[in-house]
N, C-alpha and C positions, 0 to 999 in steps of 0.2 A: 745294481752296482754301476759305476761309471763305465761307459763304453769307450775305452781308450782309443779304439780304432777310429772313433769319430773325430779325433784330433787331426787325422790325416785321411780325408774321405777317399774311398776307393774310386779309381778312374775306370771308364769304360774299357780302356786298353787292358787294365789289370784283370777285369772280369772276363774279357775275351781271351786273355792268355790262359786263365784257368780252364775255360772250355776247350781250348786247343790241347792243353796238357792232359785233360781227362780223356781225350780221344787218342792219346798216345803220339801226338804230333810234335812234342817238344822233347829234345834229347835229355837224358837223365842229367848230364853235366850242367845243362842250362837250368833245369828244374832245381837242382841242388843249389846253384848260385842264387836263383831267385828266392829260395827258402832262406838262405843265409841273409839275404838282403832284408827279408821280412823280419828276421830275428833282430837285425840291427835297428829297424824301424820300431819294433816293439820296445826295445830298450830305450830308444830316444823318447818314445811316448810316455813310458812309465817314469822316466827320470826328468821329464819336462818341468821347468819351474824351480829346479833346485831342491835342496833338502827340506825346506819349509813346506813347499807344495807337496812333495812326496810324503812327508810325515802326516800332513792333513788328509791326503787321499788314503793312506794306510789306516789311519784312525777311523775314517769314515767307513771303510770297507770292513774293518773288524766289528764296528757297531752294527753294520748291516747283516753280517753273518749271524750275530746273536739274535736278530729279530726275524731271520728267515725260517722257512720250513726246514726240517732236518735235511731233506734232499729234494732237488728240483728235477722235473722231467725224467723221472725214473724209467718210465715206459719207453721213452725215446732212446735213452742210453742203452736200455736192454736190447732194443731192436737193432741198434747200430753195431753192437759188438757181440752180445751174449746169446742171441738166438740164431746167429750164423752157425751152420752145422759144424760139428766137431771135425768132419773131414777136411775142412779148409785149414783149421789150425793144426791138425795132424800133419798136413803137408808143409806148413810154414814154420811152426815152432819146433823146439827140441823134443826129445822123446818123452819128457815128463809134462809137456804142454804147459810150461810156465809162461804165462802171458803177462810178463812184467820183466823188469830189468834183471839180467843175469850178472854174474860176478866173475871177472877175469883177473885174478890176482897177479898172474905173470904176463898176461896178454897173449899167451900161446894156447890157451884152452880152447877146445871145441865148444860148440853151443851146448851139447849134452853135458860136458864137463862143467861148463860155467853155470848151468842150471843147478847141478849138484853142489857146486861151491856156494851159491847163494842160499840154497835151502839149508845147508849145514851152518852157514853164518847166522841165519835166523835162529836156529836152535840154540846156538851158543849165546847169542845176545838176548834172546827171550828167556833163557834159563829153562828150556823145556826138559821134561823128564818123564820117565815111565811111571804110570800110575796116576798121572794128572788127568783132570777133566779140562779139555782145551776147546775153546770156542774160536772158530775162524770166521771172521766177518768178510764176505766177499771172496769166496773160495775159488772163483774162476773154474777152470777145468780140472781142479783138484790136485795140482802139483804138490802143494804143501800139505793138504789134507792126507793124501795118499802116502806121502813121505813120512809124515808123523805117525800114521797108522802102522806103517811097516816097522819103523825104528822104535816105536814105543807100544808094543803089543798089549800092554796092560793099561794103556791110557784110553780114555774115552774121547773121541773127537766129534764135536758138533759143528758141522760146516753149514754156512748160510750163503745162499746165492739167490738172485732174483730171476734166475733162468731155469726153466724146466729142462731144457736140453742138457745143461750142465749137470743137473741133479741125476738125470738118467745116465749120463756118461760116467759120473763118479761111482754110482751104485753098480753099474756094469763092471767097472774096473775092480771094485771091491770083490765082486763075485769071482772074477778071473784070478785075482791075486790071493784069494782066500782070506780077506780081511773082514773081521766081524766086529770091529770096534768103532765104526763110523755111522753117524746119523747125518743126513743131509736135509736141510730145510729150504724150501723155496718161499721166500718172503721179501716183500718190500721193506727196506730198513726203517721206513717211517712207521711201520706197524709191528716191528720186532719187539717181543717182550720175553723175559725170563724171570724166574724167581730169584730172590736176593741171595747173595753169597753162594752162587752156584758153580763158578768156574775158578780153577787155579790159574789159568792163563787165558788171555784173549789175544789173538794175533790178527793182524789185518795188513794185507799187501795190496797197495794201489787201489784201495776202495775209498779212502778218505778224500781223494780228489773229486769224488762224486757227491760229497757231503757239503752242505753249507753251514748248518748250525752245529758247530763243533761242541759248543757248551752243552747242548742238550744230549748229543750222542755220548760225550765223555761222562756226563752225569749218569746216564743209563748204564754204561759199562762199569762205572765205579760201583753201582748197586749190584751188578751181576757177579763181580769178582769177590772171592773170599778175602778176608782182611790181609792175608799174606800173599795175595795174588799179584798179577802184573799184566799190563797191556803193552804189547810190542807192535809198533806201527812202522811200515815201510811206505813212503810216499815219494813221488817225484816232486821237485820243487825248483823255484828259482832261488838263487843265493840270497837276494834281498827283496825282490818285488813279488807282490801278490796281485792277481788279476783274474777275472772271469773269462771263460771262453764264450764269446758272443757268437751269434748265428747269422747276423746280417753283414753283407758286403763280401767282395771277392777275397779279401785278406782274412776273413773269418771262416774259411773253407773247413778248417779242422773242427770248429765248434758246430758247424751246420751238419756235417756228415758223420763225425766220429765222436764228438764229445759234448753233445748238447747238455746244458746244465752243469758242466764241469767247471772246475776251479784249478788254476795254477797257484798253489800256496807258495808262500816264501818259506825259507828254511826255518824261520822262527814263528810262523803263524800259530802253530799248536802251542807254543810257549805262552801265548796270551790267554789260554783257556785251562788254567790249573786250579779251578775252584774245588773240584772233587778228586782229581788225581794230580800227583806232583811228578815232575820230570826227575828221573834218576840219572839218565844219560842220553846224550844225542850223539849220533855219528853221521858224518857227511861222506858220501862216496862220489868220486870223480864222475862227471857225466859221460865220460868216454866208455864206461862200462855199458851204459844204455845205448850209446852210439854203435858199439860193436854188436850188441844184441840185435838191434833193429836192422843193421846191414846184413846180418846172417839170416834174419827172417826174410828179407827181400831176396837174398840169394836162393833160399829154399823155395820161395814162391816161383821164381823164374825157372828153377830147375824142374819144377813139377807142373808145368803149364797145362798139360793135357788133363791131369787129375784135378787141378784147381779150377780150370774152366768148366769142367763138368759140374762141380759143386756150385759154382757161381751161376751157371745157367739154371740149375734146379732151384736156387735161392732167389735170384733177382729176375729170372726170365731171360730167354735167349737174346732179346733185343737189348737188354741193359747189361748183360754179362761182361762185354768187352769194356764198358765204361767202369764197371766195378772192379774188373781186373786191374785197370790202371789206377783207380782210386786207392785200392789197397797198396799198390806199389808206391803211390805218392805218400800215403800215410806212413809207410815204413821209412821212406826217405825223409819226410818231415821230422819224424822222431830222431832219426840218425843225425840230421843236421842241427836240430835244436840242441840235443844233448852233447854234440861234439863241438858246438860253438865255443870259441875262445878256449880251445883245448880242454873242454869239459869243466870250466871254472865258473860258468854262469848258471846254466840249468843242470841239475844234478839229482842225486838220490839221497834221501835222508832217512835215517832210522832213529826211533825213539823208544825208550823204555820208561813207562809210567807206572807208579804204584799208588794204591789208595792212600788217602791221608789218614 
């Protein structure tokens, strides 16, 4: 895909600023202002040339998605997020370890309450029910899997993750909570296979951003679903623009350290891949829900410095732990400023309900 950052090459000063920021030498307020500036540059790059150029780039990227492998750099993405010990996320996330946007309908909810609000919203929009066989693609630390297992004791939950540590965590939580209706598979999505007409529902939360070939994945899901089944997807997205996370250059810090092989879809990207499933409904959520989520993750990390540093030292080594402490802080801030940009009206969260044709 086109590297939009190449339209505005990174300067030595920008690269040097990132190094200073990773050492904790740049105040948070300055970092946040810099992140908002990069968001502005990204929008300028993606809209350069007017509507005709944008339309051509979008069409080219859609075509490239259909000729890509199902997912890229799966192992790198796994190392960056999903093999970090549970202890880190237990310190930073809410009590259900929901590693994705939460939902603050009144704006007054705590992080724990907002996790519950979003999980409940998924169930309503996906049409989940007791007795169903439910597939979760990209189950993370099990927030939705465990929630479904508790609320639908007669359902069967098949959860898929590419992380061994996540599988161990979820199974341990099932033992603690007395849940016996969960199966957890550790598998690269490129190799995932199930028999036909196997599931009543498939749900996926912030996994599709790691996928490139949507046509191929949606075709497989359509085969796995029963004729009256449904697919529910939660992704983050830009309102109109789709672009890859590149890894080169100082302004592609996110792609290099946290999202290698990832994609920022537009809110209508999935609508271009309805060969095997058709869209029943789409919902858009204000980006400020994610902004608030990420800011609370940051506050939790800062409040648990001793505990978090011990985990980081064990994970990255004592020499690099301080840098990774700050990198994770910068990641939370980057998420908060991205989704809070323009009062949450540019980058946002999208929900989709698809059904087999």
